[in-house]
Structures are given as structure tokens and as C-alpha cells.
C-alpha positions as CSV (number, residue, x, y, z in Angstrom):
1,M,67.7,53.7,204.2
2,S,64.9,55.0,201.9
3,I,63.9,53.1,198.8
4,V,60.9,53.9,196.5
5,Y,59.8,51.4,193.9
6,Q,57.3,51.9,191.0
7,E,55.7,49.1,188.9
8,V,56.4,49.6,185.2
9,Q,55.6,47.5,182.1
10,N,57.7,44.3,181.8
11,T,59.6,45.1,184.9
12,Q,58.8,44.2,188.5
13,Y,60.4,47.3,190.1
14,S,62.1,50.5,189.0
15,I,64.1,52.5,191.5
16,L,63.1,56.2,191.6
17,D,64.8,57.4,194.7
18,T,67.5,55.5,196.6
19,Q,70.0,56.3,199.3
20,Y,72.4,53.5,200.2
21,P,76.0,53.0,201.6
22,K,78.9,52.5,199.3
23,M,79.8,49.0,198.4
24,R,83.4,47.8,198.0
25,I,83.4,46.4,194.4
26,V,86.0,44.6,192.3
27,F,85.0,45.1,188.7
28,F,86.1,42.4,186.1
29,A,85.8,43.6,182.5
30,S,87.6,44.0,179.2
31,G,85.2,45.1,176.4
32,K,83.8,48.6,175.9
33,F,80.3,47.2,176.6
34,A,81.3,47.4,180.3
35,I,82.4,51.0,180.4
36,P,79.0,52.7,180.8
37,I,78.3,50.3,183.6
38,L,81.5,51.1,185.4
39,R,80.9,54.7,184.9
40,E,77.4,54.4,186.4
41,L,78.8,52.6,189.5
42,L,81.3,55.3,190.1
43,S,78.7,58.0,189.7
44,C,76.5,56.4,192.3
45,G,79.4,56.6,194.8
46,H,80.4,52.9,195.0
47,D,84.0,52.2,195.8
48,I,85.6,50.5,192.9
49,V,88.6,49.2,194.8
50,C,90.1,47.6,191.7
51,V,89.3,46.9,188.0
52,V,90.5,43.6,186.6
53,S,91.0,43.3,182.9
54,Q,92.7,41.0,180.4
55,P,96.4,41.5,179.7
56,D,97.4,43.6,176.6
57,K,97.5,41.5,173.5
58,K,99.0,41.7,170.0
59,A,96.3,42.8,167.5
60,G,96.0,44.2,164.0
61,R,97.9,43.6,160.9
62,R,101.2,44.7,162.5
63,L,100.5,42.7,165.7
64,K,101.1,45.7,168.0
65,M,100.3,45.3,171.7
66,R,96.8,46.7,172.4
67,A,95.2,47.3,175.7
68,T,91.6,46.5,176.4
69,P,89.0,49.4,176.2
70,V,88.5,49.0,179.9
71,K,92.2,49.4,180.7
72,D,92.2,52.6,178.6
73,Y,89.3,53.9,180.6
74,C,91.0,53.1,183.9
75,L,94.2,54.9,183.0
76,E,92.2,58.0,181.9
77,N,90.4,58.0,185.2
78,N,93.1,57.0,187.6
79,L,91.4,53.7,188.6
80,A,93.3,50.9,190.3
81,L,94.0,48.2,187.6
82,F,95.0,44.6,187.8
83,Q,95.8,42.5,184.7
84,P,96.8,39.0,185.7
85,S,97.7,36.5,183.0
86,G,95.3,34.1,184.7
87,L,93.2,33.6,187.9
88,N,94.3,30.1,188.9
89,G,97.6,31.0,190.6
90,S,98.1,32.0,194.2
91,S,99.3,35.5,193.4
92,A,96.0,36.5,191.8
93,F,94.0,34.8,194.5
94,N,96.0,36.5,197.3
95,Y,95.8,39.9,195.6
96,L,92.0,39.7,195.2
97,K,91.4,38.3,198.6
98,A,93.3,41.2,200.2
99,L,90.9,43.7,198.5
100,D,88.2,42.6,201.0
101,A,85.4,43.3,198.5
102,D,81.6,43.1,199.2
103,L,80.9,42.2,195.5
104,F,82.7,41.1,192.4
105,I,80.9,42.3,189.2
106,V,81.9,40.6,186.0
107,V,81.0,42.0,182.6
108,Q,82.6,40.8,179.4
109,Y,85.8,39.9,181.2
110,G,86.7,37.1,178.7
111,I,88.4,34.7,181.2
112,I,86.6,31.9,183.0
113,M,86.8,32.5,186.8
114,P,87.6,29.5,189.1
115,E,85.2,28.8,192.0
116,R,87.7,29.9,194.6
117,I,87.9,33.4,193.0
118,I,84.1,33.6,192.6
119,S,83.6,32.8,196.3
120,L,86.0,35.5,197.6
121,P,83.5,38.5,198.1
122,K,81.7,38.9,201.4
123,I,78.3,38.8,199.6
124,F,78.9,37.0,196.3
125,S,80.0,37.5,192.7
126,I,77.5,38.6,190.0
127,N,77.6,38.5,186.3
128,I,75.9,40.8,183.8
129,H,75.1,38.8,180.7
130,A,73.7,40.3,177.4
131,S,70.9,37.8,176.8
132,L,67.7,36.5,178.4
133,L,69.2,33.5,180.1
134,P,69.1,30.6,179.8
135,K,69.1,31.5,176.1
136,Y,72.5,32.3,174.5
137,R,74.9,31.3,177.3
138,G,78.5,31.9,176.1
139,A,80.8,34.5,174.6
140,A,78.8,36.1,171.8
141,P,75.1,36.4,172.8
142,I,74.5,39.8,171.1
143,N,75.9,38.5,167.7
144,W,74.1,35.2,167.8
145,A,70.8,36.7,168.7
146,I,70.9,38.8,165.6
147,I,72.3,36.1,163.4
148,N,69.4,33.8,164.4
149,G,66.8,36.4,163.7
150,E,65.6,36.9,167.3
151,K,63.0,39.7,167.8
152,E,64.1,40.4,171.4
153,T,67.0,40.0,173.7
154,G,67.9,41.5,177.1
155,I,70.1,41.6,180.1
156,S,70.4,39.0,182.8
157,I,72.1,39.7,186.1
158,I,73.0,36.4,187.9
159,K,74.7,35.2,191.0
160,M,77.8,33.3,189.6
161,D,78.4,29.7,190.2
162,E,81.3,27.5,189.0
163,F,79.8,27.0,185.5
164,V,79.5,29.5,182.6
165,D,76.4,31.6,182.6
166,T,74.4,29.1,184.6
167,G,73.9,31.0,187.9
168,E,70.6,31.9,189.5
169,I,68.9,35.0,188.1
170,I,68.7,38.1,190.2
171,L,67.2,40.4,187.6
172,K,66.2,40.0,183.9
173,K,64.7,42.6,181.6
174,S,64.0,42.4,177.8
175,L,64.8,44.7,174.9
176,P,63.4,44.5,171.3
177,I,65.7,43.9,168.4
178,S,64.7,46.1,165.4
179,E,65.1,45.2,161.7
180,N,67.8,47.9,161.4
181,D,69.9,46.9,164.5
182,D,73.3,45.4,164.0
183,A,75.5,44.0,166.8
184,Q,77.1,47.4,167.5
185,T,73.9,49.4,167.9
186,L,72.3,46.6,169.9
187,S,75.4,46.4,172.2
188,V,75.1,50.1,173.0
189,A,71.4,49.7,173.8
190,L,72.0,46.7,176.0
191,S,74.8,48.4,177.9
192,E,72.5,51.4,178.6
193,L,69.9,48.9,180.0
194,A,72.6,47.1,182.0
195,K,73.9,50.2,183.7
196,K,70.4,50.9,185.2
197,M,69.8,47.3,186.1
198,I,73.1,46.9,188.1
199,I,72.2,49.8,190.4
200,E,68.8,48.3,191.0
201,A,70.3,44.9,191.6
202,I,72.8,46.2,194.2
203,V,70.0,47.9,196.1
204,L,68.0,44.7,196.2
205,I,71.1,42.8,197.4
206,Q,71.8,45.4,200.1
207,N,68.3,45.2,201.4
208,K,68.0,41.4,201.1
209,M,65.0,42.0,198.8
210,F,66.2,40.0,195.9
211,K,65.0,36.5,194.8
212,L,67.2,34.0,193.2
213,T,65.5,32.2,190.3
214,P,67.2,29.1,189.0
215,Q,67.6,28.8,185.2
216,E,65.6,26.2,183.3
217,D,68.5,24.2,181.8
218,V,66.2,22.5,179.3
219,L,65.6,25.9,177.6
220,A,69.3,26.7,177.4
221,S,70.9,27.7,174.1
222,Y,74.5,28.7,173.3
223,A,76.4,31.6,171.8
224,P,79.9,30.3,171.1
225,K,82.9,32.5,170.5
226,L,83.0,33.9,166.9
227,S,85.7,33.1,164.4
228,K,86.4,34.3,160.9
229,K,84.9,31.1,159.4
230,N,81.5,32.2,160.8
231,G,81.4,35.0,158.3
232,L,81.3,33.1,155.0
233,I,78.1,33.9,153.1
234,R,76.3,31.1,151.5
235,W,74.3,32.7,148.7
236,D,71.9,29.7,148.5
237,R,70.5,30.7,151.9
238,P,67.3,32.8,152.3
239,K,67.8,36.6,152.1
240,E,66.8,37.2,155.7
241,D,69.4,34.7,156.9
242,I,72.2,36.4,154.9
243,Y,71.0,39.9,156.0
244,N,71.0,38.8,159.7
245,L,74.5,37.3,159.3
246,I,75.8,40.6,157.9
247,R,74.4,42.7,160.7
248,G,75.2,40.2,163.4
249,L,79.0,40.0,162.6
250,L,79.8,43.7,163.1
251,P,82.4,44.9,164.0
252,W,84.1,41.6,163.8
253,P,84.7,39.2,162.1
254,V,82.4,40.7,159.4
255,A,80.5,38.7,156.8
256,Y,82.4,38.0,153.6
257,T,82.3,36.4,150.2
258,Y,84.8,36.1,147.3
259,F,85.0,38.2,144.2
260,K,87.6,37.1,141.5
261,G,89.4,35.1,144.2
262,R,89.7,37.9,146.7
263,V,88.0,38.4,150.1
264,F,85.0,40.7,149.7
265,K,83.8,41.9,153.2
266,I,80.2,43.2,153.4
267,Y,79.5,45.8,156.1
268,K,76.1,47.1,155.2
269,A,73.3,45.6,153.1
270,A,69.6,45.3,152.7
271,H,67.3,42.5,151.5
272,K,64.7,42.6,148.7
273,G,62.0,40.3,147.6
274,I,61.2,39.0,144.1
275,K,59.2,41.5,142.2
276,D,57.3,40.9,139.0
277,N,59.6,43.0,136.9
278,F,62.6,41.0,138.2
279,N,61.3,37.6,137.1
280,S,63.6,37.3,134.1
281,Q,66.6,38.1,136.4
282,F,65.8,35.3,138.8
283,D,66.9,32.7,136.3
284,Q,70.4,33.6,137.5
285,L,72.4,31.6,140.0
286,P,72.7,32.3,143.8
287,G,75.7,34.6,144.2
288,Q,75.3,36.1,140.7
289,I,75.1,39.9,140.4
290,V,71.6,40.8,139.1
291,F,72.1,44.5,138.7
292,I,74.3,47.4,139.8
293,D,73.3,51.0,140.4
294,S,75.1,54.0,141.9
295,G,74.5,53.0,145.5
296,E,74.2,49.2,145.6
297,I,75.3,45.8,144.2
298,C,72.3,43.4,144.1
299,V,73.1,39.7,144.3
300,R,70.8,36.8,143.8
301,C,70.2,34.5,146.8
302,F,67.7,31.7,147.5
303,D,64.5,33.7,147.7
304,G,65.4,37.3,146.7
305,L,68.2,39.8,146.6
306,I,70.8,41.1,148.9
307,A,71.6,44.7,148.1
308,I,75.2,45.4,149.2
309,K,75.7,49.0,150.3
310,E,79.1,49.2,152.0
311,L,82.1,46.8,151.5
312,Q,85.8,46.2,151.6
313,C,87.8,44.3,149.1
314,E,90.9,42.5,150.2
315,G,93.8,44.8,150.4
316,G,91.6,47.9,150.2
317,R,89.7,50.2,152.5
318,R,86.1,50.1,153.7
319,M,83.9,52.2,151.3
320,P,80.4,52.8,150.0
321,V,79.5,50.8,147.0
322,R,79.4,54.0,144.9
323,D,83.1,54.5,145.4
324,F,83.9,50.8,144.8
325,I,82.1,50.8,141.5
326,A,84.0,53.8,140.3
327,G,87.4,52.1,140.8
328,H,86.7,48.4,140.0
329,D,85.7,46.3,137.1
330,I,82.4,44.7,138.3
331,K,79.3,44.1,136.3
332,K,76.0,42.3,136.0
333,G,76.4,38.6,135.7
334,D,79.7,38.4,137.7
335,M,79.7,35.7,140.4
336,L,80.4,36.2,144.2
337,G,81.4,33.3,146.3
């Protein structure tokens, strides 16, 4: 087996040329974040003996049954698929045991795995988590990193234990968060980083060259599952907090306010400071519209303005502000919230 490493900035090793045997892998995933990672494993010749994904669920206004993005990918590519309603029963345990896997790889699966499932593979189970653990343990690390104004995040690959996101770290690499990132663009960038890291991690595991580093629990923070109530904008907050909330809650649940008693979702915005020529306008209340032009609705907040650029009014479609203004009675001095 031939492995060549090169030292690079912020990374201990980068694999340049690797030859290794196939691993028998069971891949647990549900969200589209996992698809580039699954595709990379397949392209490197690993034997994905089964993909485990959440069951179809009712979703949308009409509550139609909807498959996970990973299930759709499996059907398109003729991959073996298993969708248990849970992992605590004997049927799921016996099915997964019979697969005789070397590794379980878990990426945005969305169901907590019991210890007896985690311990089934010949080697162990690993989780790919979209944060620099121990920061942002939990279900929504990408969103909360942006909401909290972090300047960097990253990918952690850990050996799983019986708790959530607490396992020993195999690999960890950082990625900057730009001012223009939202949760969708950052998710794409982190998935691209993760697909490279998982191949490196597997080679290290195969060659017993990995080091397991315990997490420092005293540094832990948490990224709980999002709900619609997280999206309510408080206009008395600083402009950067509101801007981070808007970009951190895409594509769901989306930041929102109220306009004339109706929900007013905000998809794109910018923040602006207080300029000398705006002084008279800043006597207005937080949530009050300061001015409107063809491309934005500017709203007073604690220390500046939020310029709304794309929105959706309850019962309507998502649209640029220019289109909204043309069809709605909205004016300077109106209140949001």
C-alpha cells in the first residue's frame, strides 16, 4: 500500500496519491449535505453495502409523502437502501449486523443511534459533523454558527460513542465564514471539505495512523434543532444580529416579522450603519420603515438599518422587493413586527 502525504497550511496531512483496498461501508444519511460525500466514497471504489435513511415523511402545505434527498439519490443510482422506522428493534439490528460492515459512516442521518448499533462494524462507527467540535454539538451547527456571528467553522470526523457528538476526534479542519455566506452556501462549502476529509480519514484508519483526540467538554457549545419560533426578528436588536439571523435560517425556517398582521418572511437583506444624512430618520422606532426605493425596504433597528431585498408575504410567493412594492401598499413610516 502506497501513501504519500504533504504538509499544508492548517492541516497535518493531505493525501496526494493513495492506493487502498475497498472498505465495506454502511452509510447513514438523510440530508443533501451527505450526497457529495457518498458520491466521493463510491468514486474511490468503496463498497457501499447499504445506505440507511429516514423513512418518507409528510411535508409541505398539502402534507404529501416526501423522500429524503439521500433516498432519491439511491434510487437514481441503484444503491441498496434501508429505511427503518427506528434503530432500537431487533429487526434493524439483525439486518445491519448481517451486512458485516467494516465501517458505519453517519452524516446528517437525523436519528440518534443506540450503542449496540454503533458497535456493530468490525472497526468502528464514525460521524461527520459540520462544526469544530466540541463547539456546536447538535442538529443545526451550520445555522447556529452563522446566527451567532462566528468567523469560522469546519468539519470534525469523530469515532462515535453512545452520546451525541461527543466522540474522540479523528480529523478536524476549519473553513472561514464570509460576510456573504448564508446557511445554504456554507453547507455546500462544508460538504465539499467533508468529502475530501472522509477519504483521508479512511486511509488513516486502514493504516492505523490515526490519533484519537478526546474533546474538551468544558469548551462545548450546542446547536439545537431549529423551529419556526427561532425566526422571529426583534427589531430592537443590533443590525448584525438581525442580518446573521436572516442568513442563518435559510432555507428553513426563514427569518420573519409581521406586516399589517401577516407573516412577512425575509430571505435576503443587508445591514447599514447610521450616516450623517440619516440622523433625522433615526428618531423613528425599531421596526419602522425609514425609506423605500426600487430595490430595498430599509427598516430601523437598534443601531442602524436592515435593507430587505427579497421577501415573501403570507399567502404570496417569494419575490424581490421591487416586485413586492409594485403590488402592495407599503410606505415610509409603516411598522414591521
